[in-house]
All heavy atoms as a GROMACS GRO file, in nm:
protein
  613
    1LEU      N    1  -0.126  -1.068  -0.646
    1LEU     CA    2  -0.074  -1.164  -0.549
    1LEU      C    3  -0.015  -1.085  -0.433
    1LEU      O    4   0.063  -0.993  -0.454
    1LEU     CB    5   0.033  -1.252  -0.613
    1LEU     CG    6   0.102  -1.351  -0.521
    1LEU    CD1    7   0.006  -1.456  -0.471
    1LEU    CD2    8   0.219  -1.413  -0.591
    2VAL      N    9  -0.055  -1.120  -0.312
    2VAL     CA   10  -0.004  -1.058  -0.191
    2VAL      C   11   0.050  -1.170  -0.102
    2VAL      O   12  -0.016  -1.272  -0.083
    2VAL     CB   13  -0.116  -0.982  -0.117
    2VAL    CG1   14  -0.067  -0.930   0.018
    2VAL    CG2   15  -0.168  -0.867  -0.202
    3VAL      N   16   0.170  -1.150  -0.050
    3VAL     CA   17   0.232  -1.251   0.036
    3VAL      C   18   0.261  -1.185   0.171
    3VAL      O   19   0.329  -1.082   0.179
    3VAL     CB   20   0.363  -1.303  -0.026
    3VAL    CG1   21   0.430  -1.403   0.068
    3VAL    CG2   22   0.336  -1.366  -0.163
    4ALA      N   23   0.210  -1.247   0.277
    4ALA     CA   24   0.235  -1.201   0.414
    4ALA      C   25   0.333  -1.294   0.480
    4ALA      O   26   0.312  -1.415   0.483
    4ALA     CB   27   0.105  -1.193   0.493
    5ILE      N   28   0.442  -1.238   0.534
    5ILE     CA   29   0.542  -1.316   0.606
    5ILE      C   30   0.575  -1.240   0.734
    5ILE      O   31   0.626  -1.129   0.728
    5ILE     CB   32   0.670  -1.337   0.524
    5ILE    CG1   33   0.639  -1.410   0.393
    5ILE    CG2   34   0.774  -1.413   0.604
    5ILE    CD1   35   0.756  -1.422   0.299
    6GLY      N   36   0.542  -1.298   0.848
    6GLY     CA   37   0.566  -1.230   0.975
    6GLY      C   38   0.487  -1.101   0.982
    6GLY      O   39   0.368  -1.099   0.961
    7ASP      N   40   0.558  -0.989   1.006
    7ASP     CA   41   0.490  -0.859   1.014
    7ASP      C   42   0.503  -0.779   0.885
    7ASP      O   43   0.477  -0.660   0.881
    7ASP     CB   44   0.545  -0.777   1.132
    7ASP     CG   45   0.689  -0.730   1.111
    7ASP    OD1   46   0.758  -0.786   1.024
    7ASP    OD2   47   0.729  -0.636   1.182
    8ALA      N   48   0.539  -0.847   0.776
    8ALA     CA   49   0.557  -0.781   0.646
    8ALA      C   50   0.456  -0.835   0.546
    8ALA      O   51   0.418  -0.952   0.551
    8ALA     CB   52   0.698  -0.805   0.596
    9VAL      N   53   0.416  -0.749   0.455
    9VAL     CA   54   0.328  -0.790   0.345
    9VAL      C   55   0.392  -0.738   0.215
    9VAL      O   56   0.430  -0.622   0.204
    9VAL     CB   57   0.183  -0.741   0.367
    9VAL    CG1   58   0.172  -0.592   0.366
    9VAL    CG2   59   0.088  -0.802   0.268
   10PHE      N   60   0.408  -0.831   0.121
   10PHE     CA   61   0.465  -0.799  -0.010
   10PHE      C   62   0.350  -0.784  -0.107
   10PHE      O   63   0.275  -0.879  -0.132
   10PHE     CB   64   0.561  -0.911  -0.052
   10PHE     CG   65   0.678  -0.923   0.042
   10PHE    CD1   66   0.667  -0.997   0.159
   10PHE    CD2   67   0.797  -0.858   0.015
   10PHE    CE1   68   0.774  -1.007   0.248
   10PHE    CE2   69   0.903  -0.867   0.103
   10PHE     CZ   70   0.892  -0.941   0.220
   11VAL      N   71   0.331  -0.659  -0.160
   11VAL     CA   72   0.207  -0.625  -0.229
   11VAL      C   73   0.222  -0.601  -0.378
   11VAL      O   74   0.126  -0.562  -0.444
   11VAL     CB   75   0.140  -0.505  -0.163
   11VAL    CG1   76   0.098  -0.538  -0.021
   11VAL    CG2   77   0.231  -0.382  -0.165
   12GLY      N   78   0.340  -0.618  -0.433
   12GLY     CA   79   0.357  -0.599  -0.577
   12GLY      C   80   0.326  -0.456  -0.620
   12GLY      O   81   0.372  -0.360  -0.560
   13ASP      N   82   0.240  -0.443  -0.721
   13ASP     CA   83   0.212  -0.312  -0.781
   13ASP      C   84   0.078  -0.252  -0.737
   13ASP      O   85   0.027  -0.162  -0.803
   13ASP     CB   86   0.216  -0.322  -0.932
   13ASP     CG   87   0.358  -0.342  -0.985
   13ASP    OD1   88   0.452  -0.306  -0.913
   13ASP    OD2   89   0.372  -0.392  -1.096
   14ILE      N   90   0.021  -0.296  -0.625
   14ILE     CA   91  -0.105  -0.240  -0.579
   14ILE      C   92  -0.085  -0.096  -0.528
   14ILE      O   93  -0.177  -0.015  -0.528
   14ILE     CB   94  -0.169  -0.330  -0.471
   14ILE    CG1   95  -0.315  -0.295  -0.457
   14ILE    CG2   96  -0.096  -0.320  -0.339
   14ILE    CD1   97  -0.394  -0.396  -0.377
   15VAL      N   98   0.038  -0.066  -0.489
   15VAL     CA   99   0.076   0.066  -0.441
   15VAL      C  100   0.226   0.080  -0.467
   15VAL      O  101   0.294  -0.019  -0.494
   15VAL     CB  102   0.041   0.083  -0.290
   15VAL    CG1  103   0.128  -0.003  -0.204
   15VAL    CG2  104   0.046   0.227  -0.247
   16ARG      N  105   0.278   0.202  -0.463
   16ARG     CA  106   0.422   0.221  -0.481
   16ARG      C  107   0.469   0.331  -0.388
   16ARG      O  108   0.390   0.408  -0.335
   16ARG     CB  109   0.455   0.257  -0.625
   16ARG     CG  110   0.403   0.392  -0.669
   16ARG     CD  111   0.442   0.422  -0.814
   16ARG     NE  112   0.383   0.546  -0.858
   16ARG     CZ  113   0.441   0.666  -0.845
   16ARG    NH1  114   0.560   0.677  -0.792
   16ARG    NH2  115   0.379   0.774  -0.887
   17GLY      N  116   0.599   0.339  -0.369
   17GLY     CA  117   0.658   0.448  -0.293
   17GLY      C  118   0.671   0.570  -0.382
   17GLY      O  119   0.687   0.558  -0.505
   18LYS      N  120   0.663   0.688  -0.323
   18LYS     CA  121   0.677   0.812  -0.399
   18LYS      C  122   0.818   0.822  -0.458
   18LYS      O  123   0.913   0.760  -0.406
   18LYS     CB  124   0.650   0.935  -0.310
   18LYS     CG  125   0.505   0.950  -0.274
   18LYS     CD  126   0.485   1.081  -0.200
   18LYS     CE  127   0.335   1.101  -0.180
   18LYS     NZ  128   0.308   1.232  -0.115
   19ILE      N  129   0.832   0.900  -0.562
   19ILE     CA  130   0.961   0.911  -0.630
   19ILE      C  131   1.067   0.972  -0.540
   19ILE      O  132   1.177   0.922  -0.530
   19ILE     CB  133   0.947   0.989  -0.762
   19ILE    CG1  134   0.865   0.907  -0.861
   19ILE    CG2  135   1.083   1.025  -0.820
   19ILE    CD1  136   0.828   0.978  -0.989
   20LEU      N  137   1.034   1.082  -0.472
   20LEU     CA  138   1.132   1.149  -0.388
   20LEU      C  139   1.138   1.097  -0.244
   20LEU      O  140   1.235   1.123  -0.174
   20LEU     CB  141   1.107   1.300  -0.387
   20LEU     CG  142   1.122   1.369  -0.524
   20LEU    CD1  143   1.088   1.517  -0.514
   20LEU    CD2  144   1.262   1.350  -0.579
   21ASN      N  145   1.036   1.030  -0.202
   21ASN     CA  146   1.036   0.969  -0.068
   21ASN      C  147   0.978   0.830  -0.079
   21ASN      O  148   0.857   0.811  -0.065
   21ASN     CB  149   0.956   1.054   0.031
   21ASN     CG  150   0.967   1.002   0.173
   21ASN    OD1  151   1.021   0.896   0.197
   21ASN    ND2  152   0.914   1.079   0.267
   22LYS      N  153   1.060   0.734  -0.104
   22LYS     CA  154   1.017   0.599  -0.135
   22LYS      C  155   0.946   0.528  -0.019
   22LYS      O  156   0.886   0.425  -0.036
   22LYS     CB  157   1.135   0.515  -0.182
   22LYS     CG  158   1.192   0.570  -0.312
   22LYS     CD  159   1.294   0.482  -0.372
   22LYS     CE  160   1.357   0.537  -0.494
   22LYS     NZ  161   1.272   0.576  -0.600
   23LYS      N  162   0.950   0.587   0.101
   23LYS     CA  163   0.882   0.527   0.216
   23LYS      C  164   0.742   0.584   0.237
   23LYS      O  165   0.674   0.548   0.332
   23LYS     CB  166   0.967   0.547   0.342
   23LYS     CG  167   1.096   0.468   0.333
   23LYS     CD  168   1.176   0.475   0.460
   23LYS     CE  169   1.302   0.390   0.443
   23LYS     NZ  170   1.372   0.378   0.569
   24LYS      N  171   0.698   0.672   0.149
   24LYS     CA  172   0.562   0.727   0.153
   24LYS      C  173   0.483   0.668   0.037
   24LYS      O  174   0.528   0.669  -0.078
   24LYS     CB  175   0.563   0.881   0.140
   24LYS     CG  176   0.626   0.950   0.258
   24LYS     CD  177   0.537   0.942   0.378
   24LYS     CE  178   0.597   1.020   0.494
   24LYS     NZ  179   0.520   1.011   0.612
   25PRO      N  180   0.364   0.617   0.063
   25PRO     CA  181   0.286   0.552  -0.045
   25PRO      C  182   0.217   0.651  -0.137
   25PRO      O  183   0.187   0.764  -0.099
   25PRO     CB  184   0.181   0.472   0.034
   25PRO     CG  185   0.164   0.548   0.162
   25PRO     CD  186   0.298   0.607   0.192
   26THR      N  187   0.193   0.606  -0.259
   26THR     CA  188   0.116   0.680  -0.358
   26THR      C  189   0.053   0.580  -0.454
   26THR      O  190   0.090   0.463  -0.455
   26THR     CB  191   0.205   0.782  -0.432
   26THR    OG1  192   0.121   0.870  -0.508
   26THR    CG2  193   0.305   0.715  -0.523
   27ARG      N  194  -0.043   0.628  -0.530
   27ARG     CA  195  -0.106   0.541  -0.631
   27ARG      C  196   0.000   0.493  -0.731
   27ARG      O  197   0.091   0.567  -0.765
   27ARG     CB  198  -0.212   0.615  -0.709
   27ARG     CG  199  -0.339   0.634  -0.637
   27ARG     CD  200  -0.438   0.697  -0.732
   27ARG     NE  201  -0.562   0.724  -0.661
   27ARG     CZ  202  -0.673   0.757  -0.721
   27ARG    NH1  203  -0.677   0.769  -0.851
   27ARG    NH2  204  -0.781   0.779  -0.651
   28HIS      N  205  -0.019   0.374  -0.778
   28HIS     CA  206   0.067   0.324  -0.883
   28HIS      C  207   0.033   0.397  -1.010
   28HIS      O  208  -0.077   0.447  -1.028
   28HIS     CB  209   0.050   0.172  -0.902
   28HIS     CG  210   0.169   0.110  -0.967
   28HIS    ND1  211   0.190   0.115  -1.101
   28HIS    CD2  212   0.276   0.047  -0.914
   28HIS    CE1  213   0.302   0.056  -1.132
   28HIS    NE2  214   0.358   0.014  -1.019
   29LEU      N  215   0.129   0.407  -1.101
   29LEU     CA  216   0.108   0.482  -1.226
   29LEU      C  217   0.000   0.420  -1.314
   29LEU      O  218  -0.068   0.492  -1.387
   29LEU     CB  219   0.240   0.491  -1.303
   29LEU     CG  220   0.353   0.562  -1.228
   29LEU    CD1  221   0.483   0.548  -1.305
   29LEU    CD2  222   0.318   0.708  -1.207
   30PHE      N  223  -0.014   0.290  -1.312
   30PHE     CA  224  -0.107   0.221  -1.399
   30PHE      C  225  -0.211   0.147  -1.317
   30PHE      O  226  -0.188   0.034  -1.274
   30PHE     CB  227  -0.032   0.123  -1.490
   30PHE     CG  228   0.079   0.192  -1.567
   30PHE    CD1  229   0.211   0.171  -1.530
   30PHE    CD2  230   0.052   0.277  -1.671
   30PHE    CE1  231   0.314   0.233  -1.598
   30PHE    CE2  232   0.154   0.341  -1.740
   30PHE     CZ  233   0.286   0.319  -1.703
   31VAL      N  234  -0.326   0.209  -1.296
   31VAL     CA  235  -0.436   0.148  -1.222
   31VAL      C  236  -0.561   0.155  -1.311
   31VAL      O  237  -0.604   0.263  -1.348
   31VAL     CB  238  -0.461   0.220  -1.088
   31VAL    CG1  239  -0.582   0.164  -1.017
   31VAL    CG2  240  -0.339   0.212  -0.999
   32CYS      N  241  -0.617   0.040  -1.343
   32CYS     CA  242  -0.736   0.036  -1.428
   32CYS      C  243  -0.861   0.078  -1.354
   32CYS      O  244  -0.945   0.147  -1.410
   32CYS     CB  245  -0.756  -0.105  -1.486
   32CYS     SG  246  -0.623  -0.155  -1.596
   33ASP      N  247  -0.874   0.038  -1.228
   33ASP     CA  248  -0.992   0.068  -1.150
   33ASP      C  249  -0.950   0.120  -1.012
   33ASP      O  250  -0.930   0.042  -0.919
   33ASP     CB  251  -1.077  -0.059  -1.135
   33ASP     CG  252  -1.211  -0.034  -1.069
   33ASP    OD1  253  -1.230   0.072  -1.006
   33ASP    OD2  254  -1.298  -0.123  -1.078
   34PRO      N  255  -0.937   0.252  -0.996
   34PRO     CA  256  -0.888   0.309  -0.870
   34PRO      C  257  -0.975   0.273  -0.750
   34PRO      O  258  -0.922   0.254  -0.640
   34PRO     CB  259  -0.890   0.460  -0.894
   34PRO     CG  260  -0.892   0.477  -1.041
   34PRO     CD  261  -0.958   0.355  -1.097
   35ILE      N  262  -1.106   0.263  -0.768
   35ILE     CA  263  -1.195   0.230  -0.656
   35ILE      C  264  -1.169   0.087  -0.609
   35ILE      O  265  -1.157   0.062  -0.489
   35ILE     CB  266  -1.341   0.251  -0.696
   35ILE    CG1  267  -1.365   0.400  -0.722
   35ILE    CG2  268  -1.436   0.199  -0.589
   35ILE    CD1  269  -1.498   0.432  -0.786
   36GLN      N  270  -1.160  -0.007  -0.702
   36GLN     CA  271  -1.132  -0.145  -0.665
   36GLN      C  272  -0.992  -0.158  -0.605
   36GLN      O  273  -0.971  -0.234  -0.510
   36GLN     CB  274  -1.147  -0.238  -0.786
   36GLN     CG  275  -1.125  -0.386  -0.753
   36GLN     CD  276  -1.227  -0.436  -0.652
   36GLN    OE1  277  -1.346  -0.418  -0.669
   36GLN    NE2  278  -1.180  -0.501  -0.547
   37ASN      N  279  -0.897  -0.083  -0.658
   37ASN     CA  280  -0.761  -0.085  -0.605
   37ASN      C  281  -0.760  -0.043  -0.459
   37ASN      O  282  -0.698  -0.108  -0.374
   37ASN     CB  283  -0.671   0.003  -0.689
   37ASN     CG  284  -0.526  -0.018  -0.658
   37ASN    OD1  285  -0.472  -0.127  -0.679
   37ASN    ND2  286  -0.460   0.085  -0.608
   38LEU      N  287  -0.831   0.067  -0.427
   38LEU     CA  288  -0.837   0.113  -0.289
   38LEU      C  289  -0.910   0.010  -0.200
   38LEU      O  290  -0.866  -0.014  -0.087
   38LEU     CB  291  -0.909   0.248  -0.280
   38LEU     CG  292  -0.915   0.310  -0.142
   38LEU    CD1  293  -0.775   0.329  -0.082
   38LEU    CD2  294  -0.990   0.442  -0.145
   39THR      N  295  -1.012  -0.054  -0.251
   39THR     CA  296  -1.080  -0.160  -0.176
   39THR      C  297  -0.984  -0.274  -0.143
   39THR      O  298  -0.980  -0.324  -0.032
   39THR     CB  299  -1.200  -0.214  -0.255
   39THR    OG1  300  -1.292  -0.107  -0.278
   39THR    CG2  301  -1.271  -0.327  -0.182
   40ASN      N  302  -0.902  -0.311  -0.239
   40ASN     CA  303  -0.803  -0.417  -0.217
   40ASN      C  304  -0.699  -0.376  -0.114
   40ASN      O  305  -0.659  -0.456  -0.028
   40ASN     CB  306  -0.737  -0.456  -0.348
   40ASN     CG  307  -0.833  -0.522  -0.444
   40ASN    OD1  308  -0.936  -0.575  -0.405
   40ASN    ND2  309  -0.801  -0.516  -0.573
   41ILE      N  310  -0.655  -0.250  -0.121
   41ILE     CA  311  -0.558  -0.200  -0.025
   41ILE      C  312  -0.618  -0.202   0.115
   41ILE      O  313  -0.551  -0.242   0.212
   41ILE     CB  314  -0.513  -0.057  -0.064
   41ILE    CG1  315  -0.427  -0.063  -0.190
   41ILE    CG2  316  -0.438   0.011   0.050
   41ILE    CD1  317  -0.396   0.072  -0.251
   42GLU      N  318  -0.744  -0.162   0.128
   42GLU     CA  319  -0.810  -0.165   0.259
   42GLU      C  320  -0.820  -0.306   0.314
   42GLU      O  321  -0.802  -0.328   0.435
   42GLU     CB  322  -0.949  -0.103   0.250
   42GLU     CG  323  -0.946   0.048   0.238
   42GLU     CD  324  -1.084   0.108   0.237
   42GLU    OE1  325  -1.160   0.084   0.139
   42GLU    OE2  326  -1.118   0.175   0.334
   43ARG      N  327  -0.848  -0.402   0.228
   43ARG     CA  328  -0.856  -0.542   0.273
   43ARG      C  329  -0.721  -0.590   0.327
   43ARG      O  330  -0.715  -0.659   0.428
   43ARG     CB  331  -0.902  -0.632   0.158
   43ARG     CG  332  -1.050  -0.614   0.128
   43ARG     CD  333  -1.096  -0.697   0.014
   43ARG     NE  334  -1.076  -0.839   0.038
   43ARG     CZ  335  -1.069  -0.931  -0.056
   43ARG    NH1  336  -1.081  -0.897  -0.184
   43ARG    NH2  337  -1.052  -1.057  -0.025
   44ILE      N  338  -0.614  -0.552   0.260
   44ILE     CA  339  -0.481  -0.592   0.307
   44ILE      C  340  -0.451  -0.523   0.441
   44ILE      O  341  -0.395  -0.584   0.530
   44ILE     CB  342  -0.374  -0.554   0.202
   44ILE    CG1  343  -0.396  -0.635   0.073
   44ILE    CG2  344  -0.234  -0.579   0.257
   44ILE    CD1  345  -0.318  -0.584  -0.044
   45ALA      N  346  -0.492  -0.397   0.454
   45ALA     CA  347  -0.465  -0.322   0.578
   45ALA      C  348  -0.536  -0.382   0.699
   45ALA      O  349  -0.498  -0.357   0.812
   45ALA     CB  350  -0.507  -0.176   0.560
   46GLN      N  351  -0.638  -0.464   0.676
   46GLN     CA  352  -0.710  -0.529   0.785
   46GLN      C  353  -0.639  -0.652   0.839
   46GLN      O  354  -0.678  -0.706   0.943
   46GLN     CB  355  -0.852  -0.565   0.741
   46GLN     CG  356  -0.938  -0.444   0.716
   46GLN     CD  357  -1.072  -0.480   0.657
   46GLN    OE1  358  -1.102  -0.598   0.632
   46GLN    NE2  359  -1.154  -0.380   0.632
   47LEU      N  360  -0.534  -0.697   0.770
   47LEU     CA  361  -0.456  -0.811   0.820
   47LEU      C  362  -0.394  -0.772   0.954
   47LEU      O  363  -0.350  -0.660   0.974
   47LEU     CB  364  -0.347  -0.851   0.722
   47LEU     CG  365  -0.394  -0.904   0.588
   47LEU    CD1  366  -0.272  -0.924   0.496
   47LEU    CD2  367  -0.470  -1.034   0.605
   48ARG      N  368  -0.388  -0.867   1.046
   48ARG     CA  369  -0.334  -0.838   1.179
   48ARG      C  370  -0.181  -0.837   1.178
   48ARG      O  371  -0.117  -0.911   1.105
   48ARG     CB  372  -0.380  -0.946   1.276
   48ARG     CG  373  -0.528  -0.941   1.300
   48ARG     CD  374  -0.565  -1.052   1.394
   48ARG     NE  375  -0.704  -1.034   1.430
   48ARG     CZ  376  -0.750  -1.049   1.551
   48ARG    NH1  377  -0.669  -1.085   1.647
   48ARG    NH2  378  -0.877  -1.031   1.577
   49ASP      N  379  -0.129  -0.753   1.263
   49ASP     CA  380   0.014  -0.748   1.293
   49ASP      C  381   0.102  -0.717   1.173
   49ASP      O  382   0.216  -0.764   1.165
   49ASP     CB  383   0.059  -0.880   1.357
   49ASP     CG  384  -0.014  -0.910   1.486
   49ASP    OD1  385  -0.043  -0.814   1.560
   49ASP    OD2  386  -0.042  -1.028   1.513
   50ILE      N  387   0.053  -0.638   1.079
   50ILE     CA  388   0.135  -0.598   0.965
   50ILE      C  389   0.203  -0.465   1.002
   50ILE      O  390   0.137  -0.367   1.034
   50ILE     CB  391   0.051  -0.579   0.836
   50ILE    CG1  392  -0.013  -0.712   0.796
   50ILE    CG2  393   0.134  -0.522   0.724
   50ILE    CD1  394   0.085  -0.822   0.763
   51SER      N  395   0.336  -0.464   0.998
   51SER     CA  396   0.411  -0.343   1.030
   51SER      C  397   0.462  -0.272   0.905
   51SER      O  398   0.472  -0.150   0.903
   51SER     CB  399   0.532  -0.377   1.119
   51SER     OG  400   0.488  -0.433   1.242
   52TYR      N  401   0.497  -0.350   0.802
   52TYR     CA  402   0.556  -0.291   0.682
   52TYR      C  403   0.497  -0.352   0.555
   52TYR      O  404   0.469  -0.471   0.549
   52TYR     CB  405   0.708  -0.312   0.681
   52TYR     CG  406   0.776  -0.231   0.788
   52TYR    CD1  407   0.812  -0.288   0.909
   52TYR    CD2  408   0.803  -0.096   0.767
   52TYR    CE1  409   0.872  -0.214   1.008
   52TYR    CE2  410   0.863  -0.021   0.867
   52TYR     CZ  411   0.896  -0.080   0.986
   52TYR     OH  412   0.953  -0.005   1.084
   53TRP      N  413   0.480  -0.264   0.458
   53TRP     CA  414   0.437  -0.302   0.324
   53TRP      C  415   0.557  -0.291   0.232
   53TRP      O  416   0.630  -0.192   0.236
   53TRP     CB  417   0.328  -0.208   0.275
   53TRP     CG  418   0.198  -0.214   0.347
   53TRP    CD1  419   0.178  -0.206   0.481
   53TRP    CD2  420   0.070  -0.227   0.289
   53TRP    NE1  421   0.045  -0.215   0.509
   53TRP    CE2  422  -0.023  -0.227   0.392
   53TRP    CE3  423   0.024  -0.239   0.159
   53TRP    CZ2  424  -0.160  -0.237   0.370
   53TRP    CZ3  425  -0.110  -0.248   0.137
   53TRP    CH2  426  -0.202  -0.248   0.241
   54TYR      N  427   0.578  -0.391   0.149
   54TYR     CA  428   0.687  -0.391   0.052
   54TYR      C  429   0.626  -0.395  -0.088
   54TYR      O  430   0.587  -0.499  -0.138
   54TYR     CB  431   0.778  -0.512   0.074
   54TYR     CG  432   0.859  -0.501   0.202
   54TYR    CD1  433   0.808  -0.548   0.322
   54TYR    CD2  434   0.985  -0.443   0.200
   54TYR    CE1  435   0.882  -0.536   0.439
   54TYR    CE2  436   1.061  -0.431   0.317
   54TYR     CZ  437   1.007  -0.480   0.435
   54TYR     OH  438   1.080  -0.467   0.551
   55PRO      N  439   0.617  -0.277  -0.152
   55PRO     CA  440   0.566  -0.272  -0.288
   55PRO      C  441   0.673  -0.313  -0.388
   55PRO      O  442   0.792  -0.325  -0.354
   55PRO     CB  443   0.526  -0.126  -0.305
   55PRO     CG  444   0.619  -0.052  -0.215
   55PRO     CD  445   0.644  -0.144  -0.097
   56GLY      N  446   0.633  -0.329  -0.511
   56GLY     CA  447   0.729  -0.363  -0.618
   56GLY      C  448   0.825  -0.251  -0.647
   56GLY      O  449   0.933  -0.274  -0.700
   57HIS      N  450   0.787  -0.128  -0.613
   57HIS     CA  451   0.871  -0.008  -0.639
   57HIS      C  452   0.867   0.082  -0.516
   57HIS      O  453   0.761   0.125  -0.473
   57HIS     CB  454   0.818   0.068  -0.761
   57HIS     CG  455   0.800  -0.017  -0.880
   57HIS    ND1  456   0.906  -0.048  -0.966
   57HIS    CD2  457   0.693  -0.083  -0.929
   57HIS    CE1  458   0.861  -0.127  -1.062
   57HIS    NE2  459   0.732  -0.150  -1.042
   58GLY      N  460   0.984   0.110  -0.459
   58GLY     CA  461   0.992   0.194  -0.341
   58GLY      C  462   0.973   0.112  -0.216
   58GLY      O  463   0.972  -0.012  -0.219
   59GLY      N  464   0.958   0.182  -0.103
   59GLY     CA  465   0.936   0.115   0.022
   59GLY      C  466   1.063   0.083   0.095
   59GLY      O  467   1.171   0.120   0.050
   60PRO      N  468   1.055   0.019   0.209
   60PRO     CA  469   0.933  -0.030   0.273
   60PRO      C  470   0.847   0.085   0.324
   60PRO      O  471   0.897   0.193   0.354
   60PRO     CB  472   0.984  -0.114   0.390
   60PRO     CG  473   1.117  -0.057   0.423
   60PRO     CD  474   1.174  -0.005   0.293
   61ILE      N  475   0.717   0.059   0.332
   61ILE     CA  476   0.622   0.158   0.377
   61ILE      C  477   0.563   0.111   0.510
   61ILE      O  478   0.512   0.001   0.520
   61ILE     CB  479   0.510   0.176   0.271
   61ILE    CG1  480   0.569   0.221   0.137
   61ILE    CG2  481   0.406   0.274   0.323
   61ILE    CD1  482   0.471   0.220   0.023
   62ALA      N  483   0.572   0.198   0.610
   62ALA     CA  484   0.520   0.165   0.744
   62ALA      C  485   0.368   0.161   0.741
   62ALA      O  486   0.302   0.233   0.664
   62ALA     CB  487   0.568   0.268   0.846
   63TYR      N  488   0.311   0.078   0.826
   63TYR     CA  489   0.166   0.062   0.834
   63TYR      C  490   0.097   0.197   0.858
   63TYR      O  491  -0.006   0.227   0.795
   63TYR     CB  492   0.130  -0.036   0.947
   63TYR     CG  493  -0.019  -0.053   0.964
   63TYR    CD1  494  -0.092  -0.136   0.879
   63TYR    CD2  495  -0.088   0.017   1.063
   63TYR    CE1  496  -0.229  -0.151   0.894
   63TYR    CE2  497  -0.225   0.004   1.078
   63TYR     CZ  498  -0.294  -0.080   0.992
   63TYR     OH  499  -0.430  -0.093   1.008
   64LYS      N  500   0.152   0.280   0.946
   64LYS     CA  501   0.091   0.410   0.976
   64LYS      C  502   0.082   0.496   0.849
   64LYS      O  503  -0.020   0.562   0.826
   64LYS     CB  504   0.174   0.482   1.083
   64LYS     CG  505   0.118   0.616   1.123
   64LYS     CD  506   0.204   0.681   1.231
   64LYS     CE  507   0.153   0.819   1.265
   64LYS     NZ  508   0.235   0.885   1.366
   65SER      N  509   0.185   0.496   0.766
   65SER     CA  510   0.182   0.571   0.642
   65SER      C  511   0.075   0.518   0.546
   65SER      O  512   0.010   0.595   0.476
   65SER     CB  513   0.319   0.565   0.573
   65SER     OG  514   0.413   0.637   0.646
   66MET      N  515   0.056   0.386   0.545
   66MET     CA  516  -0.048   0.327   0.461
   66MET      C  517  -0.185   0.368   0.509
   66MET      O  518  -0.273   0.397   0.429
   66MET     CB  519  -0.036   0.175   0.458
   66MET     CG  520   0.074   0.122   0.369
   66MET     SD  521   0.069   0.181   0.197
   66MET     CE  522  -0.092   0.127   0.145
   67ARG      N  523  -0.209   0.371   0.642
   67ARG     CA  524  -0.340   0.413   0.695
   67ARG      C  525  -0.367   0.558   0.655
   67ARG      O  526  -0.479   0.592   0.616
   67ARG     CB  527  -0.344   0.402   0.847
   67ARG     CG  528  -0.357   0.263   0.900
   67ARG     CD  529  -0.485   0.186   0.880
   67ARG     NE  530  -0.604   0.249   0.833
   67ARG     CZ  531  -0.700   0.188   0.767
   67ARG    NH1  532  -0.692   0.058   0.739
   67ARG    NH2  533  -0.808   0.250   0.728
   68GLN      N  534  -0.267   0.644   0.663
   68GLN     CA  535  -0.284   0.785   0.624
   68GLN      C  536  -0.316   0.795   0.475
   68GLN      O  537  -0.402   0.871   0.434
   68GLN     CB  538  -0.158   0.865   0.658
   68GLN     CG  539  -0.135   0.881   0.804
   68GLN     CD  540   0.000   0.939   0.840
   68GLN    OE1  541   0.092   0.940   0.757
   68GLN    NE2  542   0.015   0.985   0.962
   69PHE      N  543  -0.247   0.715   0.394
   69PHE     CA  544  -0.272   0.713   0.251
   69PHE      C  545  -0.416   0.667   0.221
   69PHE      O  546  -0.487   0.730   0.142
   69PHE     CB  547  -0.173   0.618   0.183
   69PHE     CG  548  -0.204   0.587   0.039
   69PHE    CD1  549  -0.180   0.679  -0.060
   69PHE    CD2  550  -0.259   0.464   0.004
   69PHE    CE1  551  -0.209   0.652  -0.192
   69PHE    CE2  552  -0.286   0.435  -0.127
   69PHE     CZ  553  -0.261   0.529  -0.226
   70ILE      N  554  -0.461   0.563   0.287
   70ILE     CA  555  -0.597   0.512   0.266
   70ILE      C  556  -0.699   0.619   0.302
   70ILE      O  557  -0.793   0.644   0.225
   70ILE     CB  558  -0.620   0.383   0.348
   70ILE    CG1  559  -0.536   0.268   0.292
   70ILE    CG2  560  -0.768   0.346   0.352
   70ILE    CD1  561  -0.527   0.149   0.384
   71ASN      N  562  -0.682   0.682   0.416
   71ASN     CA  563  -0.776   0.786   0.458
   71ASN      C  564  -0.779   0.903   0.360
   71ASN      O  565  -0.888   0.956   0.330
   71ASN     CB  566  -0.743   0.835   0.600
   71ASN     CG  567  -0.765   0.727   0.704
   71ASN    OD1  568  -0.843   0.634   0.683
   71ASN    ND2  569  -0.697   0.739   0.815
   72LYS      N  570  -0.665   0.943   0.309
   72LYS     CA  571  -0.658   1.051   0.211
   72LYS      C  572  -0.726   1.011   0.080
   72LYS      O  573  -0.800   1.090   0.022
   72LYS     CB  574  -0.511   1.086   0.188
   72LYS     CG  575  -0.488   1.198   0.091
   72LYS     CD  576  -0.339   1.224   0.074
   72LYS     CE  577  -0.315   1.317  -0.044
   72LYS     NZ  578  -0.172   1.329  -0.072
   73GLU      N  579  -0.702   0.889   0.034
   73GLU     CA  580  -0.761   0.843  -0.090
   73GLU      C  581  -0.912   0.832  -0.082
   73GLU      O  582  -0.983   0.856  -0.180
   73GLU     CB  583  -0.702   0.708  -0.131
   73GLU     CG  584  -0.558   0.714  -0.179
   73GLU     CD  585  -0.545   0.790  -0.308
   73GLU    OE1  586  -0.611   0.754  -0.407
   73GLU    OE2  587  -0.465   0.886  -0.313
   74LYS      N  588  -0.964   0.798   0.035
   74LYS     CA  589  -1.108   0.784   0.052
   74LYS      C  590  -1.179   0.920   0.041
   74LYS      O  591  -1.298   0.925   0.009
   74LYS     CB  592  -1.140   0.720   0.188
   74LYS     CG  593  -1.103   0.572   0.190
   74LYS     CD  594  -1.111   0.515   0.328
   74LYS     CE  595  -1.252   0.475   0.363
   74LYS     NZ  596  -1.257   0.402   0.490
   75LEU      N  597  -1.108   1.029   0.064
   75LEU     CA  598  -1.165   1.162   0.054
   75LEU      C  599  -1.173   1.212  -0.090
   75LEU      O  600  -1.243   1.310  -0.116
   75LEU     CB  601  -1.085   1.262   0.138
   75LEU     CG  602  -1.086   1.236   0.289
   75LEU    CD1  603  -0.991   1.333   0.358
   75LEU    CD2  604  -1.225   1.246   0.344
   76LYS      N  605  -1.105   1.148  -0.180
   76LYS     CA  606  -1.104   1.191  -0.323
   76LYS      C  607  -1.234   1.155  -0.391
   76LYS      O  608  -1.300   1.065  -0.362
   76LYS     CB  609  -0.986   1.129  -0.397
   76LYS     CG  610  -0.854   1.190  -0.353
   76LYS     CD  611  -0.742   1.133  -0.435
   76LYS     CE  612  -0.611   1.196  -0.396
   76LYS     NZ  613  -0.502   1.144  -0.473
   0.00000   0.00000   0.00000
């Protein structure tokens, strides 16, 4: 479930903030299908006017940090 309110998107456990820097995104600890998870993250990133992502753990994560995370994950 993803909820968008204004310029924020609440994304639950699709992504999380890093342990030492909660404003930087990283993969969640429990992901059954990493490829599908990244596809879902990319779909959310296409929403207009999203400035911040609020995961269930850590955050808030700025849109720019999420784009960098997506690009890095696509190279794996």
